N, C-alpha and C positions, 0 to 999 in steps of 0.2 A: 491480917497484915499481908501486904503484897511485897514479895521479894522483887526488887527492881534490878538486881544484878545477879549474875551467875549464869552458868551454862545449863540449859534445859537438858535433862537426861534423855537419852533416846527412848522411844517407846518400846515396850516388850513385843516380841513376836507372839503369834497365837500359841505356839508351843511353850514359850517361856511363861506366858500368862496362865496357861492351863496348869502348868506345874506349880506356880505360885498359889493359884486358887485352890487346887487340891491339897497342897501341903497345909495351907492356912485352915481349910475346912477340917482337916484331920487333927488339928491341934485340939487338945482336950477341952479348952474353955471357949473356943472360937464361935460355936453355934449361937451363943447368947448375943454376940455383937455383930452378926453377919449383915444385918439390915438396919438402915437408919429408921427412925421413927416415921419419917415421911414414907419410906418404902413400905413399911408394915401397915400403916394406918391412913395414909394420905389418899389412897385411891382404892378403897375396899370394893367399890363398884366395878373394878376391872376384873375381879374374880380370880386373881392370881394369888395363890397361897404361898406361905413360907416353904412348904413341901415342894411346890412347883419350882421355886427358885433353886432349892437344893438339887432337885432332880435335873433341872436345866444346866446347872453348872457342873454337875458330876458326869453328865453324858455329852454326847457329841454337840459341838457348837462351833460357830465361826464368827469373825468380826462382821457386824452388821454395817459398819462404816469405819472410817479411819479413826484412830484414837485422837482425843483432843486434850491438849495440855491446859490445865487450870493454873494460871499464874498466881491467883489469890491463895490457893492452898498448896501450890508447888507440887502438883501430882497429876498423873495422867488419868483421864476418864476413858473407859473402854465400853463400847456398845457391843453386846454379845447377843447374837441371834441363836435361839435354841428352842426347845419345846417343853411344854408342861408335862405332868404325869400322864395326862389324857392325850398327848400328841398335838396340842394346839400350839401354833407358832407364837413366840413371845420374844421381846427384846429386854435384856437386863443391862442396866447401866451400873458399872462398878468403878469406884475410885480406888486407886492402888498406891500404896506406899511401898515402892520397890526396895527401899533400903531396909525397912522393918519387916518386909515380906508379909504385909497385911493388905487386906482390902475390905471395902464395905459396899454393900448394895445401896445405891443412891435412889434408884427408882426402877420400875419395870412396867411394861405395857404390852397388851396383846397386839398381834399383827393381823392385818386383814380384816 
């Protein structure tokens, strides 16, 4: 369902997003729903594990590009540049529900 009216909320800053992500990851049951089915199984050939995603989001990262608002789901998508456990550069795309203070990993890919 596409929301045709309303005011698009402002995107989170890197600092605000980092706090939301870490708080959500520390929630007791959140680990089970961190990634979409696509993110977990859609590109196994990329060699990026669930552990790499957790590591990348828990450690130093920056925006890889400007956030993009998804009008269909009425949420922001953020592109996070970070590293795997082995130090390889990756980008993680997360969709954020700022109101509920939740996020989900939509996809991820290696850089370079």
